[in-house]
N, C-alpha and C positions, 0 to 999 in steps of 0.2 A: 536298619529298617528304613524304608522309604515311605513318606506320608503324603496322602492326597486329602485336601480339604475342599469339598465341592459344595458351595452355598448357592441356593437357587430360589427363585420366586416363580411360582406357578399359579396362574389365575384359577379360580374355582371351576371355571368352565372347561379348563384343560386338564383337570386333575385325573379324570378317568383315563384319558389317553396317556398321560404321564405315568400312571400306575402300570399300564400295559407295557410301556417301554422299560420301566424299572424291572418288571418281572422277567422280560426277555434278557435284560442285561445280567441279572443275577444268575440265570441259567448258564450264560456264557462265562461269567466271571469265575464261578466255582471250579471250572476246568482249566483255568489259566495257571501255568507254572509260576511259582513264586508268590502267588496270592495268599495272604494271611487272613484278612477279615475286612468286612465293611459294615459299619454301623450307622443307621439312620437316626436323625434327631429332628424334632420340629420346634419352631419358635413358639413359646408360650404366649407371645404378644401378637404376632402377625401370623394368622393361620395359613397364609399362602407361602410362607418362607420355611425352608428346611435346609439341613446340611447332612452330607454323607462324609464319614471319616473312613478312609481306606488305608490299610496297612499292607505293604509289600516287602518281600525279603530284600530285593535289590531294585535299582533304577532300571536295569536291563529288563526285568520283568514288566515294569510299567511301560517301557517302550514297546515291547511285544504286544501288550494289551492295547495300547493306544493305536497301533497300526493294524489291529485285527479287523478284517473286512466287515463283518457284521456289526461290530462295535462302531466302526466309522459310519456305517449307514444309519444306525440308530441315533448317533450323535448329530448327524446332519439334519435328520428329521425333527429331533427334539429341539434343536437350536431355533428352527424356523417355525415350528407349530405348537410348542409346549411352553417353553420358558419365556417369561417376561423379562428376565434378567438372570445372570449367574456370575459367579466368581470362583475361580479355581486357583488354589495355591498348592504347590508341590515342592518337596525337598526332603533331604536326609535328616534323620533324627540325630540329635547331638547326645553323646553318651558321656557319662562321668567316668573319667579314667581312674585308675587305682593310685595314681601319683598326684597327691595333693588335691583331689577332687576337681581337677580341671576338666573342662568339657572338650570333647573331641568329636569330629564328625565320623559317622560310621562309613567306612570305605576310605579311599585314598584321595588326597588332593583337596584343594579348596573349591575348585569348580566354579560354576556360575553363581551369581547372586542377583536377586531382583533389584530393579532400580526404584521400586516403590519404597515408601518410608518404613513400613513394618516388616523388616527383614528377618525377624526372629519371632516365632509363634509358640505360645504355651497352650497346650491342651490339658485341661484339668477336668476329670470326670469323677463325680461323687455320687453316692447312693441318693436316690430321689427323696426317700423318706426323711433323710437327715439334712438335705441341702436345698430343697425346692424353693425356699424363700430367700436364698442368698444370691446377691447380685455380684457381677464381676467387680464393680466398684467397691463392694464390701470386702472382697478378697484383697484388693489393692490397698484399701484403707487399713486392713488388718496387718498386711505385710509392712506397711509404712510405720504403723504403731510399734511393730516389733523391731524397728531399726533399719529396715531395708528401704533406702532412699531411691525408689524406683518409679514413683508415680509420674514424674516429669517426663519419663521416656515411654510412657504408654501411648500407642498410636490409635488403636481402636479395640473394642471388645464387644462380645455378644454372648448370649446365653441361649441354650437350646435344651429341650426336654426329650429324654428318651423313654423307652418302655419302663426301665428300672433305674435310670440314672439321669443326672443333669450334667450337661457339658458346658464349660466356659472356654471360650476361645479369646485369647488376647494376643495382640501383636505389639512388638517392641522395637524401638530404634536400634538398640544395641544388644549384643549377646550377653553382656554383663547384666543389663537390666532384666532380660528374660530369665537368666539363670538365677539372679538375685530374687526375683519374684517366685520362681519355682521353689527355691529353698526356703522362702519365708512363709509359704502356704501352710496353714495349720492343718496337717494331714489327719485323716480319719480312717477307720477300718473300712476296707473295701473300695477305697478310691484309687485313682491312677493319674499320673501326670507325666508328660513328656515335653521336650523342647525340640523344635526342628527349625532348620535354616531354610528360608524360602528361596528356591532357585528361580521359580517362575510364578508370576502373579498376573492373571489375565482373565478376561470375561468375553461375553458375546460382542461387546462394542470395542473395548480396549484389547486389541489383539497383538500389541507390540511384543509381548513376551510369550505368545503362543509358540509351540514348537514349529520350526521351519517346515513348511509344506503341509501343515495340518489341515488348512482349509481346502487345499487342492486335493488332498487324500480323501477327505470327506465327500467332496463333490464327485470325485472319480468313483467312489463306492456306489453312488446312486446311478451314475451312467452305466457302470458295469452290470447293474441289475435290471436295466431296461431292455 
């Protein structure tokens, strides 16, 4: 499975336009081969901040979606007229193998890896009624208390509120720390957790790890429509 984490900041004055773009994107997205799901969450602290978690069967499916003409057009317009800022992280899920519980990447080869510090991300989603008051630091402290020495390798963390669940996003320096944290989380009924390796980490300003030709493709989609 391939994971996309899209965090964004949208000023209140642009929220209506952003909502229209999101509705258009959803209509397109549901028809894309390899698409599994996309779940929105909002920051409980900053009302202008949100995150989308998208799951795809393969990286090839993500590539087709990224280069879809109407998607490029909406991306171009949203970058310039909606978002005050955004960050996109994308990469393959790491799966526990049946041999000794070691983690392996879904698919073949090691591939690319981001040059940013948080190369491994843990997504932990728990039922809102049971976990709404728990912070990411509480989870890390709990894991440390249980003997998992991972806190020193935590790069950053954030929490978001969904319709029926709470999402914690934490990024880690090493795969060992990310997996150690994942295994140390005190699980509860109805929760979900996964680890993925970040291949690309970029935003509206820092474009160093954006796909090659992405900006040109977006601009061309506008020119073609004129």
